[in-house]
N, C-alpha and C positions, 0 to 999 in steps of 0.2 A: 205183257200183262199176265199175271198169274191168276188163274181162275179156279174157283171151287165149283162143284155142281150147284146150279142155281136152285134156290128155293122159291116158293111163291112170294110175291111182293107182300110187304108188311103194311097193313093199315096203320096210319100214324097214331090213331087213338087206341091201338092195341099193341103198340111197339114193345117188344120184349128185350131186356138188356142183353140176353145171351143169344138172341136170334138175329143174325145179320145175313143179308142176301147180296153177294157180289153179282154184278150184272153189267151189261153195257146197254146204252140207249140205242134205239132204232133211229138212224140218222135220216132226216129229211132236209134237203138242201133249200135254204132260203137265200137267194142271191141278193147281194147288195149292189145297187146300180149307182155308183158314184165314182167317176174317173178321178176325182180329187183325192180319194183315199184308197182306190184300188188300181189306179193307173200304174204302169211299170216304172215310171220315174218319180212317183210321189214318195214323200218321206216315210209313211208307214210301210209301204212295200219294200223300199230300200232297207229300212231297219230290220224287218223280219227276214229278208234275204241275207243280210249281214250276220244276224244272230245264228241262222242255220249254217251259214258258211263257217262261222267261228267254231261251231260245235262239231264239225264234220272233218274226217280225214280226207285230204285231197291227195290223190295218187296219180301217177302218170306212167303208162307202160313204157318200157325201155327195151329196145331191140339190141342184142349183143352182136358185134361184128362176126363172131364165130357161129352165130345162129342161136336160136332160142330167145327167150325174153325174160325180163324181170320187171319188178315194179319199183319205181322210185317214189319215196314219200316226199311230196312237195310241201305238205303242211299237216302236221298231226292235229287231231281234234283238240279243241279248247285252246287254240293259239291263233295268232294272226300271222300272216306271211310277212308283213312289213309294219312298222310303227304307224305309217300313214293310214293303214286300214283301221287301226284302233282309234286314231285321231278322227277319222271320218265318222265313226260311230258316235264319238263324243259330240261332234257337231250336230248329228242327227238327234241326239238326246236333248240338246238345247231346244231345237225346233219342235220336237214332239212335246216336251214339257210345257213350252209356251202355248201350244195349241190345245193341250188337254186341260190345262188349269182352269180356263173359264167354263169348260164343259162340266167339270166336277164341282166347281163353285156354284153352279146353277142347279145342281141336284139337291133334293131334300136331304136333310140329315138322316132321316129314316127312309130308305128306298122301299117302295111298295111294288113287289114283283109278282108276276104270275108264272107258274111252272110251265114247262120243265126248266129246272135250274140245276146246274152243277155247283156245288159248294166246295171250294178248294181252301185247305187250311194253310198253315205256315209254310213258306217256301225258303226263306232265309238264303237268298242268293244261290239256290240250287237249280241252275238252269237245266241240268240233266233231268231232274224230276219233272220240270215243267214240259220239256220237249217230249218226254216219255208219255206224259198225260195227253199231249196233243196227238201223238201218233196213235194212241189207243182210243181216245174219246172224241176228238175233233180233227180227224186226219186231213181234211181239206183246208185246215187253217181256221183261226178264230172268226174270220169274216164270213165263213160259210157254216159255222157250227149250227146244229139243229136246236140247241138249247141256249138259254142264257148261261153265262159263266160268272159266278160270284166269288171273288177272291176275298178271303177273310183276314187279310193283313199279315204283317211280318214278312215283307218282301225282301228285306235286306238284312245285313249283319250275319256274321259267322260263316256264311258261304262265300266262295271266291268270286262269284259271277253276278254280283248284285247289279252292276251297271248294265250288263247284257240282258239280264232278266227284266230290268225296268224298261229297257228299250223294247222288248217284246210286249210287255203289258201296256205301255203307253201307245205303241203302234196299234195294238189290238183295240184299245179303247177308242182311238181316233177313227178306226175303220167302222166300229159298231158301237157307238156311244150308249145305245139303249140295251145292248145285249152283253157287253163286257163291263162288269161292275166291280168296283174296288171299295172296300171299307178299310178304315184305318186300324192298324195294330199298334201295340206299345213300342215297337221298334221304328215306327214312322215318326220319330221325334229326334231333334238334333242332339240333345244331350245324351240320349241313349246311344246314338250312332257314334258319337265321339268316345264313349266308353267301350264300345265294341269295335266293329271293323269297317263299316261302310264309309265313314269319313276318310279313313286312311286308304281304303281301296280307291276312292276317287282321286286322291292326291297322287297315289303311286301310278295309276294308269294314265292320268291326263296332265300331271304336273300341278304345281301349286296354284298358278293363276287360273288355268282352264279347269282344273279339277274342282276348285272352289266354286266356279260359276256353275258347273254341272251339278255338284252336290246341292247348291242352293236352289237351282231350278227344279230339281227333283223334289226337294223338301217343300218348295212352294206348292207343288201339287199335293203332297201329303197334308199340308195345312188345310186344304179345302175338301179333303175326302169325306164322304158320308161316314157315319159312325155305326150304322146298323141297317138291317133290312128286315122286312116282313114278307114272307112268301105265302101266297094264296090266303092272306089274312089270318094265317094260323101259326106259322113257324117263324119265330124271332131268331135272327142271325146277328152275331157280332163277333168281335175278336176274342174278348176276354170272358166276361160274364155279366149277369144281370146286376143292375144297380140297386142299392137299398131304397126302400120306399120313402125314407125321410129326405133322400136326395132326388129321387125320381118317382113321384107317386104313380104316374102313368107314362107310357112310352111317348105320348104326345109331347111331353116336356123335352124330349131329345131334340125335337124340331126347333127349339128356341136356343140351342147352343150356337154361339156366334161363329161367323165365317169371315175371315180365316181364323184358324185356331193355331197360332204359332207357339203358344206355351200352354198346352192343355192342363198341366198340373196347376197353373195359376188361374186360368180363364174359366175352367168348367169342371166342377166336381163330377157331374154326370158323365162327361167324356172320359175322365180319368178312371172311373169305376168300370165303364164299358171296356176300356183298354186292358185293365189289369186283373179283374176279379176271377176267381176260380171256384168251382164246386168243391165241397169237402167230402171225402170218402167216409162213409159211416164208420168203418173200422179205424179211422184216424181220430175219431172224436174222443178226447179224454174228458174226465169229469170237469176239469177247469174250463175246457173249451165248450162243453155242453152248457155250462152256466152262462158263459158269454153269449153263446148263440141264443139261448132262451131269453136273455135280457135285451137282445138287440134284433128281435124279429127275424131270427135265423141267420144273422150275419155276425162275423167276428173278424178281428184283425188278421190280415194275410201275412203271417210272419215269414213264410217262405220267400215271398216277393219283397218284403220290406215296405210294401205300400198296398193300398186297396184292401179288399175284403175277400174272405171265403164265405160261401153260403151253403145252407143245408136244404133238405127236402122241403121243409116247411116254407122256407123263403121262396123256393122255386114254385111250389104249388100256389102260393099267394100271388106271385108275379103273374103266372099264367092265368089264374082266375080273374084278377083285376083287369087284365088286358085282353081277355077273351081269346087266349092263345092256347095251343095244344102242346108245343114243344119249343125247345131252344137248340139251335145248332151253333156251335162256336169252335174256336181253334185254340191256340195259346199253350197247349200242353202236348209234350211228346208222348206217343203211345206206340208200342211195338208193332201192332197190326195196322197202324195208320189211323185208327179210330177207336173210340171207347163209348159205350152206352152206359149212362150213369143215372142215378136218382130215379129208379123205377122206370128207366127207359124214356123219361121225358126230356133228357138232356143228352145230346150227342156231341162229342168232341172229335174234330177232324184235324189230322196233322199230315201235311203233304210233302214234306222234304224227306225223301228216303235216304238211308245211310247217313243220318244226321250227325254231324261232327265226328265222322268215322265209325258210327255205330252200324247196327244191322237191321234197323227198323224199316218197315214198309211205308209206302206212300198211300194215304187214304184220300178218297174223294167220295162225296155224298151226292146222290141224284134225288131230287125231290120232284115228283111228278104225279099230278092228279090225286093228292091225298095219300100218297105212298112214298116210302123211302127205301132207296137202295144204297148200300155201302159197298165200296169197291176197294180192293187192294191193288195198287199199281206198282210194279217193280221192274228192274232191268233183267230179271231172270227169264 
């Protein structure tokens, strides 16, 4: 974890776009006493152990007959020793998804959380980024993390390890349902995954028959994920951005979105806006775009995405005032530092997949605690 000198914590109602404070949380161990999810032979523990094994070099000392020693590489990191090991994780994925689905289906569409909470942005199959976060922020594992962990969607596609990453998240969710939370991103839809990589990843790793079962089981969980969260009754969190008022007058309307949501584009305009919308940078507003924004309560067509809307400062201020909120924390957009403060500091974007698609960006994580916000950069350096 790369650190800069810590600044004082930032009060949320005085948050400045250019003032960010990397920090780490003081960890307090809260033990979870349930042999069913923490016992050595239970599915969550097996899955987490398998994921860590997959990500680790396995070496064996070798003594030479002539004296001295060397190291034989038994298994390079990010590989399995045998196909049977990968198949075993596939079987675990099916069991984990089946167990997690009813848990998520019974959660409200808008989670109401108390701090402290880590907010984690897009991961996109980047298991290395997730395990680096674990080592820096919850080193005893998700079951013993001192804070809640809120994942803001886009778990799969583009990265190579979407299935292994989902095994981690599902296992963690099963171990601590009230402390490991996931909201849905725009890549948690079947049509998008077929356009990108996750569908093909499942087929390549597990074969056509088993791969399809695993892909569908994971997507059945995605279909019932919550769509947003509110932390300490003040900070609204979602994957994309705020919905326009003619679609969602108040965030209470989100709770009426149907479950399961297998085709969000057809079933819920509120959900679709939450998954896809983006803030617009003031320096990107042309005269034509300004006219459209002015005519539509601060919203305009999202031409970059080809769907959803962009929104401006006026739209954000109206949304916050109407819902008695102070800030929005969201994901959905790549930023070099792993985060970006926009719209007078009232909106924070977090992106957590470092070196995204071969790039040089850092991984960002936000910590919300007691009315204050810390932003952290996590990297392999």
